[in-house]
Backbone bond lengths (Angstrom), bond angles and torsions (degrees), N, CA, C in turn:
res aa  C-N    CA-C-N  psi(-1)  N-CA   C-N-CA  omega(-1)  CA-C   N-CA-C  phi
1 M - - - 1.441 - - 1.525 110.06 -
2 A 1.304 116.10 141.89 1.461 121.31 -177.95 1.523 110.29 -64.73
3 E 1.322 115.39 140.94 1.454 122.09 -179.17 1.526 110.27 -104.99
4 F 1.322 115.07 129.68 1.456 120.62 -178.48 1.524 112.26 -55.10
5 L 1.325 118.72 -48.51 1.466 120.36 -174.25 1.521 112.75 -61.41
6 K 1.322 117.64 -40.10 1.474 119.89 177.31 1.526 110.30 -62.70
7 C 1.313 115.67 -43.56 1.468 120.19 -179.25 1.524 111.17 -69.01
8 F 1.316 116.80 -43.74 1.462 122.33 177.99 1.529 110.34 -58.08
9 N 1.325 117.57 -46.94 1.470 120.75 -178.49 1.524 111.94 -62.88
10 F 1.321 117.18 -34.18 1.469 120.78 176.37 1.526 110.10 -63.97
11 V 1.328 116.75 -47.33 1.467 121.06 179.74 1.517 109.91 -64.68
12 L 1.320 117.14 -45.58 1.464 120.94 -178.20 1.527 111.40 -59.91
13 A 1.314 117.11 -36.41 1.473 120.10 177.84 1.525 111.33 -63.06
14 N 1.329 117.24 -26.34 1.463 121.15 176.91 1.528 112.12 -85.95
15 E 1.314 117.31 -18.69 1.460 121.78 -173.00 1.527 114.59 -106.43
16 D 1.314 117.92 -13.56 1.457 121.54 -176.83 1.523 107.28 -139.10
17 F 1.282 116.20 179.08 1.451 121.09 176.63 1.528 108.78 -75.32
18 T 1.323 115.89 167.95 1.451 121.01 175.20 1.518 107.99 -118.20
19 P 1.328 118.36 114.15 1.456 127.84 -2.69 1.529 110.79 -71.01
20 P 1.330 116.19 160.85 1.471 119.60 -178.38 1.528 111.70 -59.93
21 R 1.327 114.77 142.36 1.469 120.33 178.64 1.523 112.57 -99.23
22 Y 1.324 117.01 -24.13 1.464 122.09 -179.08 1.527 111.40 54.75
23 E 1.331 115.17 42.78 1.463 121.30 179.65 1.526 109.67 -124.09
24 P 1.329 117.09 144.03 1.468 119.58 174.84 1.529 110.66 -64.26
25 T 1.326 115.18 136.04 1.462 121.86 176.00 1.526 108.14 -137.35
26 P 1.318 117.93 155.06 1.472 119.18 176.21 1.520 110.14 -58.05
27 D 1.335 116.06 141.81 1.464 121.13 179.70 1.528 108.53 -110.85
28 P 1.334 117.34 94.76 1.462 120.01 -177.35 1.528 113.59 -69.95
29 T 1.323 118.03 -11.75 1.467 120.35 -179.06 1.519 112.13 -88.54
30 A 1.318 117.94 -10.46 1.463 121.19 -176.64 1.519 111.28 -78.69
31 A 1.332 116.01 151.17 1.469 121.32 176.92 1.525 110.78 -66.57
32 D 1.317 117.25 -31.82 1.464 122.91 178.00 1.528 108.31 -83.93
33 P 1.347 118.02 116.20 1.467 119.65 -176.40 1.531 114.03 -63.45
34 G 1.319 117.97 -19.37 1.452 120.80 178.86 1.513 114.01 -95.13
35 A 1.332 116.58 4.27 1.464 120.50 -176.26 1.522 111.39 -66.64
36 Q 1.308 113.63 149.47 1.452 121.13 174.04 1.523 108.11 -124.49
37 A 1.310 114.81 163.25 1.461 120.50 175.84 1.519 108.37 -132.90
38 L 1.294 114.88 144.91 1.455 122.26 174.99 1.519 105.96 -127.72
39 S 1.310 116.16 106.41 1.467 122.13 -177.13 1.525 111.58 54.47
40 G 1.333 115.89 36.90 1.457 122.14 177.70 1.512 114.25 91.26
41 I 1.297 118.23 -8.75 1.464 121.82 -179.19 1.521 107.36 -86.84
42 N 1.336 115.25 109.52 1.460 121.67 -172.33 1.525 111.37 -83.88
43 S 1.327 115.35 135.95 1.469 120.66 -178.15 1.523 112.71 -67.54
44 A 1.315 118.41 -26.63 1.462 121.09 179.41 1.523 111.20 -80.86
45 A 1.319 117.15 -41.08 1.464 121.32 -177.60 1.534 112.31 -79.99
46 W 1.297 116.87 -33.32 1.468 122.64 -175.68 1.530 109.78 -130.32
47 P 1.320 119.55 59.84 1.472 120.99 -171.84 1.534 114.55 -58.25
48 K 1.306 118.50 -43.42 1.468 120.37 -178.23 1.524 111.44 -68.98
49 D 1.326 115.99 -45.04 1.463 119.71 179.48 1.524 110.70 -64.37
50 F 1.337 115.63 -44.74 1.465 120.03 178.96 1.526 110.15 -58.25
51 A 1.334 116.97 -50.09 1.467 121.32 -177.53 1.533 110.82 -60.77
52 F 1.329 116.04 -43.01 1.462 119.30 179.74 1.520 110.83 -61.43
53 I 1.328 117.15 -50.88 1.472 120.62 -176.91 1.520 110.78 -65.38
54 A 1.320 117.58 -41.73 1.469 120.77 179.40 1.526 111.68 -64.55
55 S 1.333 117.39 -27.80 1.467 120.56 -179.46 1.527 112.91 -78.00
56 L 1.303 117.30 -15.30 1.458 121.00 -179.57 1.523 110.96 -74.01
57 P 1.326 116.87 151.72 1.464 118.68 170.34 1.532 108.70 -58.15
58 K 1.305 116.13 145.05 1.460 120.49 -173.63 1.532 112.72 -54.63
59 D 1.316 117.99 -35.08 1.463 119.94 -178.16 1.534 113.48 -73.46
60 Q 1.336 117.83 -4.97 1.464 121.56 177.25 1.542 112.47 -107.75
61 R 1.296 116.87 -4.72 1.466 120.22 -175.07 1.527 113.22 -72.01
62 A 1.312 118.17 -34.32 1.469 120.46 -176.98 1.531 110.79 -57.82
63 V 1.305 116.86 -45.52 1.467 120.77 179.99 1.523 110.26 -65.76
64 A 1.327 117.26 -39.85 1.465 121.18 179.96 1.530 111.26 -66.95
65 V 1.324 117.20 -39.84 1.470 120.83 177.93 1.517 109.82 -64.42
66 Q 1.306 116.84 -45.83 1.472 120.77 178.41 1.522 110.69 -59.87
67 S 1.306 116.60 -42.59 1.466 121.05 178.47 1.526 111.18 -63.16
68 F 1.317 117.35 -40.42 1.469 122.09 177.71 1.528 110.45 -59.12
69 Y 1.321 117.39 -49.36 1.466 121.27 -179.28 1.528 110.47 -60.93
70 Y 1.330 115.68 -43.89 1.457 119.22 -178.53 1.524 110.91 -63.76
71 K 1.304 116.92 -47.10 1.461 121.64 -176.39 1.527 112.32 -67.59
72 N 1.323 117.37 -38.54 1.461 120.86 -171.74 1.526 115.31 -99.13
73 Y 1.324 118.57 -16.88 1.471 119.64 -175.74 1.519 115.02 -128.77
74 W 1.306 118.06 -37.12 1.459 119.89 -179.88 1.517 108.57 -74.31
75 N 1.296 117.04 142.60 1.462 120.21 175.24 1.530 108.03 -144.58
76 P 1.316 117.45 168.38 1.470 119.91 -175.19 1.530 114.31 -58.99
77 W 1.323 117.58 -22.60 1.469 118.96 -179.77 1.520 111.46 -65.08
78 Y 1.319 117.74 -40.29 1.470 120.06 -180.00 1.524 111.09 -57.38
79 A 1.318 116.24 -43.28 1.462 120.65 -177.78 1.527 112.22 -64.15
80 Q 1.329 117.51 -18.18 1.462 120.88 179.09 1.525 112.86 -86.90
81 L 1.320 116.54 -9.96 1.463 119.72 176.32 1.523 109.04 -74.26
82 D 1.304 116.59 137.47 1.464 120.88 -179.97 1.521 112.68 -74.29
83 S 1.308 117.64 -23.48 1.455 122.20 -171.04 1.521 112.98 -111.32
84 D 1.332 115.74 121.08 1.469 120.16 171.22 1.526 109.96 -64.41
85 E 1.316 117.30 -34.35 1.468 121.23 -177.82 1.524 111.14 -63.13
86 V 1.303 116.75 -39.33 1.460 121.15 176.64 1.520 109.56 -74.33
87 A 1.333 117.15 -49.98 1.464 121.79 -175.36 1.519 112.21 -58.46
88 K 1.327 117.53 -42.12 1.470 118.70 -176.58 1.524 111.68 -68.01
89 R 1.298 117.91 -32.35 1.464 120.22 178.70 1.534 111.65 -75.02
90 V 1.329 116.28 -37.50 1.461 119.57 177.30 1.529 109.39 -67.37
91 L 1.333 116.76 -42.91 1.467 120.30 176.96 1.522 110.86 -61.32
92 D 1.313 117.51 -41.65 1.466 120.88 179.29 1.523 110.80 -61.79
93 M 1.321 116.67 -41.52 1.464 120.23 178.22 1.519 110.49 -67.46
94 A 1.314 117.40 -39.59 1.470 120.76 177.95 1.520 110.36 -61.30
95 F 1.311 116.56 -41.14 1.465 120.40 179.69 1.530 110.30 -69.71
96 N 1.315 116.35 -38.42 1.465 120.90 -176.27 1.524 112.89 -77.28
97 T 1.316 117.83 -29.35 1.463 121.05 179.39 1.526 109.05 -124.12
98 C 1.320 116.69 -87.22 1.466 122.23 175.32 1.522 107.95 -164.44
99 Q 1.320 114.75 161.05 1.462 121.29 -177.88 1.537 111.79 -57.66
100 K 1.319 116.88 -44.80 1.463 120.66 -176.58 1.530 111.36 -61.15
101 T 1.318 116.88 -44.19 1.468 120.28 178.51 1.518 110.78 -62.92
102 A 1.325 117.07 -44.01 1.459 120.91 -178.72 1.523 111.41 -61.21
103 V 1.326 116.85 -45.46 1.465 120.47 -178.76 1.530 110.29 -68.61
104 K 1.319 117.08 -38.89 1.467 120.32 178.00 1.536 110.48 -60.67
105 L 1.319 117.10 -43.30 1.462 120.32 178.57 1.526 111.17 -65.94
106 L 1.329 117.21 -34.71 1.470 120.59 174.75 1.521 109.76 -64.71
107 Q 1.312 117.07 -46.52 1.472 120.77 179.39 1.529 110.60 -60.98
108 E 1.314 117.29 -40.67 1.470 120.79 176.81 1.526 110.21 -62.20
109 A 1.334 116.77 -42.28 1.464 120.49 -179.62 1.529 110.90 -63.58
110 V 1.317 116.76 -42.47 1.470 120.36 176.83 1.528 109.55 -61.06
111 N 1.323 116.39 -46.69 1.471 119.94 179.73 1.524 111.90 -63.63
112 D 1.329 117.18 -35.62 1.470 120.52 178.50 1.527 111.34 -60.65
113 L 1.314 116.20 -29.77 1.464 121.02 -176.16 1.522 113.68 -97.45
114 S 1.307 117.38 -9.69 1.461 120.54 -173.34 1.520 112.06 -76.03
115 I 1.344 113.74 146.23 1.465 118.71 178.70 1.524 112.52 -132.94
116 S 1.347 117.10 -1.78 1.463 118.58 -178.81 1.526 110.56 -150.50
117 P 1.346 117.57 163.18 1.466 120.90 176.94 1.521 110.51 -56.95
118 P 1.326 120.55 155.17 1.455 129.44 10.83 1.522 113.78 -89.76
119 Y 1.296 117.10 30.50 1.454 120.73 179.44 1.505 109.80 -76.08
120 P 1.273 121.42 162.53 1.468 125.12 -0.35 1.528 111.67 -87.85
121 L 1.315 113.34 158.10 1.462 119.44 171.76 1.516 108.60 -71.27
122 S 1.299 116.02 149.62 1.457 120.10 170.93 1.522 106.87 -70.05
123 E 1.307 117.20 127.02 1.468 121.68 -179.03 1.521 108.93 -91.45
124 D 1.329 114.14 65.64 1.462 120.98 -174.64 1.528 113.76 -102.12
125 G 1.334 117.51 -4.46 1.455 120.50 179.52 1.512 113.99 75.56
126 Q 1.325 116.89 14.92 1.466 121.08 -179.17 1.528 109.51 -111.26
127 W 1.333 114.88 132.43 1.452 118.99 172.71 1.524 109.45 -65.15
128 G 1.282 116.64 151.04 1.451 121.52 175.31 1.513 109.47 -173.07
129 P 1.314 117.01 168.97 1.462 120.25 -176.64 1.529 113.47 -61.69
130 L 1.325 117.94 -34.66 1.463 119.83 179.19 1.533 110.80 -69.04
131 T 1.326 117.20 -41.08 1.474 119.95 176.74 1.527 109.91 -60.03
132 I 1.320 116.81 -44.59 1.474 120.54 179.49 1.526 110.15 -64.02
133 A 1.314 117.09 -49.54 1.468 120.70 -176.74 1.521 111.74 -60.28
134 Q 1.328 116.47 -46.39 1.469 119.35 -177.81 1.531 111.06 -69.96
135 T 1.325 117.09 -35.65 1.470 120.29 176.44 1.521 109.78 -61.93
136 N 1.319 116.60 -43.60 1.461 120.54 -177.72 1.523 113.32 -69.50
137 L 1.330 118.24 -17.66 1.463 121.20 177.04 1.532 112.93 -82.57
138 M 1.327 116.10 -16.66 1.462 120.67 -175.03 1.529 112.25 -75.97
139 N 1.316 115.45 152.38 1.456 121.27 170.53 1.531 107.47 -66.49
140 E 1.321 116.52 124.72 1.464 121.66 -174.00 1.533 113.02 -56.15
141 A 1.314 117.18 -50.84 1.467 120.44 -176.77 1.526 111.38 -62.44
142 N 1.323 116.42 -43.11 1.466 119.57 179.17 1.524 111.72 -65.51
143 L 1.324 116.66 -40.09 1.459 120.27 -179.90 1.526 110.98 -67.50
144 V 1.319 117.00 -40.78 1.473 119.76 177.22 1.525 109.94 -59.73
145 R 1.323 117.33 -46.73 1.474 120.34 179.81 1.528 111.59 -62.12
146 S 1.309 116.86 -42.43 1.462 120.54 179.49 1.529 110.80 -64.69
147 F 1.330 116.92 -42.65 1.466 120.48 178.23 1.527 110.49 -64.57
148 Q 1.323 117.30 -43.14 1.468 120.73 178.52 1.537 110.51 -59.20
149 R 1.305 116.47 -43.99 1.468 121.60 179.62 1.530 110.38 -63.43
150 N 1.321 117.01 -45.93 1.468 120.26 178.92 1.520 111.11 -63.34
151 R 1.306 115.98 -38.54 1.464 120.46 179.22 1.532 110.78 -65.38
152 A 1.309 116.53 -46.02 1.475 119.90 178.21 1.527 110.25 -62.07
153 D 1.324 116.97 -41.86 1.467 120.47 177.27 1.531 111.20 -61.50
154 H 1.321 116.20 -39.67 1.467 120.31 177.90 1.532 110.43 -59.80
155 Y 1.318 116.66 -46.33 1.466 119.96 179.30 1.531 110.95 -63.59
156 Q 1.331 116.87 -41.67 1.469 120.33 179.03 1.523 110.80 -58.87
157 K 1.322 116.02 -40.19 1.461 121.07 -176.60 1.530 112.26 -77.81
158 H 1.323 116.77 -44.31 1.466 120.49 -171.86 1.521 114.56 -97.13
159 D 1.305 117.55 -15.37 1.463 120.63 -176.63 1.526 111.63 -127.80
160 A 1.315 116.89 27.77 1.465 121.22 -175.11 1.525 112.67 -56.61
161 K 1.325 117.61 -31.85 1.470 120.66 -178.39 1.528 112.66 -96.15
162 N 1.311 116.92 2.32 1.463 121.34 -179.72 1.524 109.18 -71.42
163 K 1.329 116.36 127.99 1.466 120.34 -179.34 1.528 112.26 -64.58
164 N 1.325 116.73 -15.93 1.460 121.71 179.22 1.530 112.65 -102.38
165 L 1.342 117.03 20.20 1.459 120.30 -176.48 1.532 112.25 -56.74
166 A 1.311 117.32 -42.61 1.466 119.33 -179.28 1.531 110.95 -60.73
167 Q 1.320 117.56 -38.02 1.466 120.94 177.63 1.524 110.83 -67.94
168 L 1.325 116.76 -38.71 1.464 120.07 177.92 1.524 111.05 -63.81
169 I 1.321 116.17 -42.36 1.466 120.24 179.27 1.536 109.77 -64.68
170 A 1.323 116.61 -42.72 1.465 119.78 177.96 1.527 111.08 -62.12
171 R 1.309 116.17 -39.65 1.466 120.78 177.84 1.521 110.32 -64.22
172 A 1.317 117.19 -41.29 1.472 121.72 179.12 1.522 111.25 -63.01
173 E 1.300 116.93 -32.22 1.462 121.32 -175.20 1.522 114.04 -85.45
174 K 1.327 117.82 -2.70 1.478 120.62 179.03 1.514 109.92 -72.58
């Protein structure tokens, strides 16, 4: 079963420095030019959470950031995935875009690899027992590659004019 901490650390490595600094920094990817981010938590999207975490002494922020990710992004479906390698990439995509997009790309990746019934999965972006079951039947390495490819394609299509496209593609390929 996928472990939250392994998945969280993967996402955090994409959202903060290594090692994490847990400090507010300007967020050039935000629509609000004055937005800041603290370990990926954007001041415009999550103003109350950002303000609370930023107000904490620096040595208490790590626990608060972890709690934020768990409360707002982790859900029981992730824990049902057999693969941390799959779960951490889906969680990273959910954090970077939204849960529905991440699950839809996972469903597409499963369908890309399927060769027999009960496929295909409905590519509706909703977690469910069939999505979990079919994901867990897939070869981990092949599914990771398929998800990475779908994720990169998503960025190419939806973020083609984004000045950070190369970084998004690199993130998708991790």
